[in-house]
C-alpha angles and dihedrals in degrees: 000000000000125000090248089077100042092091100047126105095216093053093048094047092047088053090050091049090059091046099043099038111173095358112125116278098162137019126185117170106307092343117104122186120193123217091253092053092044088058095045094050091049089051090054093048092047091052092052091053093047091048088054089063103254119167132226111290094008113157125256115197117207117206106180145121114237111298144114091282093068098063093034085060093048090051092049093050092050091048091058095042091251128139120249113220121195119223126204105232091208094065124120123232095269092047091052091049091051093049097045092044092047090049092046089229115194095177127044117196113192146165121249091247089067097050096107091048093052092043091057094058107025093100087060093056104077094164094061114104099175137029109197112195127196120199116186089178093056095242115160120271117241116243093246091061135059120237112249098210093048095057095035089056091058093066120113135192090266103104114233131219134173118254088261095058123215137299135191083235090067108122141234119197124214110189113206127184136123113116093006096069133259114001114277124203111232106206116216124174124219091243093061098036096049092053093047094044093051100044096102094043130111088256115016116216114240135162091263098046118138101236094200090057092045091051091050091051092050090049092050093051091056115146091006091074114128121272107212129192115199100206086176118076116274087223088074131064099250094055100040099040092052090047098051088044092055090050089055086064090052089252133144129256115219114196130187123238113234135057098253135054110272107183095191089053090047092053092043090053094047088055097043098044094036091236115199102189132033127191117208138159110246125269092343088074102021098057095055089046091051092048090054091050091048091050094051108016096170098044104089135049102213097166092120092066110102099171144006115207127200135181138160101042142047117281109194124224097236092054091049090050093052094048090053088057088066095039105029095166098054129093120230115215116196104188125201108212144115141203088274100040129034122192102024092142147329138212118202121198132183137167087277098050131019112191125223122269113274094001115129141175109236116254122246093264099026126125139182112213130186120231089267093051104260123134112252110247114231113258093010095116091229121140122228144166116265117226146135139248125205116031109039143131125289091240139262119325112254093349115103093165096057091040091056091049097048098035104040124171110226121184089345095308121112116219137185109222108174097180106267112138126210147157125235115231124217090258092056097254118124130227112215115226102178144249118331090217091071097033113136120224111205119170091341093306121117114228121186112212096222095066091051090046095052091051090048091053092057089067109106094231098049125084099178138357145184129199120211136172124241130184116281126185094214106035102025091238133024124205117243123187118210106197138189106214127206108269110274097021131101112199116225109237097219093045093051093049090050088050091057091048091058088068108023136042113276093249090062093056117104118255090207136031118206120186122209129177092240137000090211104215122202118256089264090056093252120140127220103237094180090057095050095042087056090048091051092049091050096047090049093046094246100127094117097039 
C-alpha cells in the first residue's frame, strides 16, 4: 500500500474490517453489525452511487437521525472518493434546499421518516442523481428513490473504489450554521482529519506510520477496542468526529433509537452494551443525565464508562462534580473546539480534581491572539480570539471572503480563528468568554453571554439560562436574562440579579429577568440567540427601537 492512502478513512477502515472480522462495529437497539458487514454494506452503497454516474469528489448529503446508516454512508462516500455532507434534520424545506444547493449535492441519503420532506423539494434539486432511502420500519420505497437495504445487501468483501482511486486530499464537509448565519461548509481533507482524530489513540496515524506495526497493534487490541456512544447527533461535529475517531481505533459505535434524547435509554444502553466512552454536549445533556441518576441512584451499573467527552457548549463545574459521584473512576474531558478548529483546549476532571467552568489548558497548537494579531500574554488581562495553527480545514466551501476572515495568515503563519474569545491566566490556562458574534456591549464594556449564563445556572431555582443584549438609551445595550426555572418555582428578579453580582462585576448583571417554560435547545445543545433576543425585545416593548 502506498503512502498516499495511509491518511484516508476508507483505507484504514477496510484494513480494520479484515482485522476485526465479525467483531461489533455498530449497535443500534437490538441490531448488531460486525466490521465485515459494515464494510460489505458500504461497498454496496458505493457501487450504487458510482452506477448513478457520480464524479470524483461529488457531494453526498446525509439526512438521518442517529443510526447505523449514517456511518455506513460516510464509509461508502469515502470508498468512492466522494464527499460526505452533514444535514441538520431540523431544517425546513428552504433551509434544506439552500444547504444541498450550496454543497452541490449529487446524492441524497435519507431516512424514511424524511420521505415527505424530500419529496416536496426533489424537483428543485436538478443536480441530484440518486436518492438513497433507508427504512428501518420496512416501509415501501417510492419509485423516485432507491432502497438502501437492497443496494447495501449487494456489497461483497471486494473493496470498491472509483476509477480515479483515492487521495488523502479527499474531502469531508461539516456544515455549521445556527446563530452564525446561513450554513457554511467547512472543508476538511482526510489527511488532516485522520491525524487529528487519531491523536489520542494507542498508536496515532501519521504520514510516516509503519502500517504493519499499526495493524499488529489493532489486532492485539481485539475485543478491548473502545465502545463509543455518541449521545450528540451525528449530524453535528461533536457526535460525528468522536464516532469516526473511535472507528479509527477499530472500535464500535453504539447509537440510540429515537429522534430525541432519552436519558434513561442512554443509561440503559451504556449498561447493556458496556459502553466505554460517551459523547455529549455540555449541560444540555449532562443535567438531564444527572437528574435521572438522582431519581434512581441504584438503577444502573455504569462501571464500564471510562470517559465522557463534551464539546460545543458550556459544561459547568457543579454538574461535572455530581456526575463523578456516580462514576468516580471515569475521566471527564471537556474539549474546546469548533467545526473550524479542533484541539483548541481541553479540561480534564476526575474524582480527585474538578476543573472550573470554562477553564481550559491550551492545546498543543492552540493560540490566543488579540485583534491586531499579537499573542495574549499570560496574566495580562487582555482578551483574544482562540484558535489553532498547523492542522486545520482548507476553508469554507465557495466562500473566499469568510475563509479569509476565519483563516488569516499573519506574519507568514496561517491560523484558524473561529470567533471564540478568551483570556489567558498567569498559569497559562485560558478562561473561555464566548463568541464575539453574540457579545453584548453595555456602557462600553464587553460582556460575553456565556459567563453570565453559567452564573445564572448556579442559582438553585434556575435550570437553564440565556443572556442577550437589547437596546438601551443610556448604555447602548442592556443585559436581559431569559431563564428556565425549576418547575413550581418563580425566581425573584432582584434576588437573581444579586446572585449574579456575587460572582461577576455589577455591569455584567442582567437588568431584567424573563422566565419561560423551556429554552428549547437544539439537539447539539446550541441555543438560538436571535430568537430569544427577539423574545426579550418583544416582552420589554422594544420592537420598534
